C-alpha positions as a printed Julia matrix, in Angstrom:
74×3 Matrix{Float64}:
 -12.69   -4.33   1.48
 -13.93   -7.49  -0.21
 -13.18   -6.04  -3.62
  -9.57   -5.35  -2.56
  -9.2    -8.93  -1.29
 -10.55  -10.31  -4.57
  -8.41   -8.01  -6.7
  -5.1    -8.31  -4.84
  -5.16  -11.54  -2.87
  -4.56   -9.62   0.36
  -5.97  -11.21   3.49
  -8.95   -9.51   5.19
  -6.91   -7.82   7.94
  -4.56   -5.88   5.64
  -7.46   -5.18   3.28
  -9.35   -3.57   6.16
  -6.35   -1.4    7.02
  -6.03   -0.46   3.33
  -9.68    0.63   3.26
  -9.23    2.83   6.33
  -6.09    4.47   4.94
  -7.81    5.13   1.64
 -10.8     6.75   3.39
  -8.66    8.98   5.65
  -6.31   10.16   2.91
  -7.03   13.86   3.45
  -5.57   13.62   6.98
  -2.7    11.3    6.1
   1.07   11.63   6.35
   3.26   11.96   3.28
   4.16    8.27   3.52
   0.51    7.23   3.69
  -0.32    9.4    0.69
   2.54    7.77  -1.23
   1.29    4.32  -0.21
  -2.3     5.01  -1.3
  -1.17    6.65  -4.55
   0.97    3.61  -5.33
  -1.92    1.28  -4.59
  -4.23    3.22  -6.84
  -1.67    3.47  -9.63
  -0.69   -0.19  -9.47
   2.94    0.48  -8.52
   4.63    1.92  -5.45
   8.14    3.32  -5.78
   9.47    3.53  -2.24
  12.51    5.63  -1.33
  15.7     3.69  -0.59
  16.04    4.96   2.98
  14.91    3.25   6.21
  11.45    4.83   6.07
  11.08    3.76   2.47
  12.0     0.16   3.31
   9.37    0.11   6.07
   6.84    1.6    3.66
   7.7    -1.03   1.05
   7.22   -3.86   3.55
   3.86   -2.49   4.68
   2.82   -2.06   1.04
   3.66   -5.67   0.22
   1.41   -6.84   3.04
  -1.42   -4.48   2.15
  -1.24   -5.04  -1.6
  -1.38   -8.82  -1.46
   0.18  -11.32  -3.8
  -1.68  -10.13  -6.95
  -1.87   -6.45  -6.1
   0.21   -3.45  -7.09
   3.94   -3.93  -7.45
   6.44   -2.52  -4.96
   9.82   -1.2   -6.05
  12.48    0.03  -3.63
  14.66    2.78  -5.07
  18.42    2.83  -4.74
């Protein structure tokens, strides 16, 4: 968690949630897998629908100010 905070500028609470999501990836939903893949790749491309907008907002909070970029499609 501390490494994620240092790398991205995320606060400790979202960094903790990020760590849990990353560890439980095998049991995750499609959206969570997309979120984690985007975090690992350095860029999340979220769908332009309502679920995608929610995912993009969550990603911005989890990724922090210096973390992976978030792009909303459409």
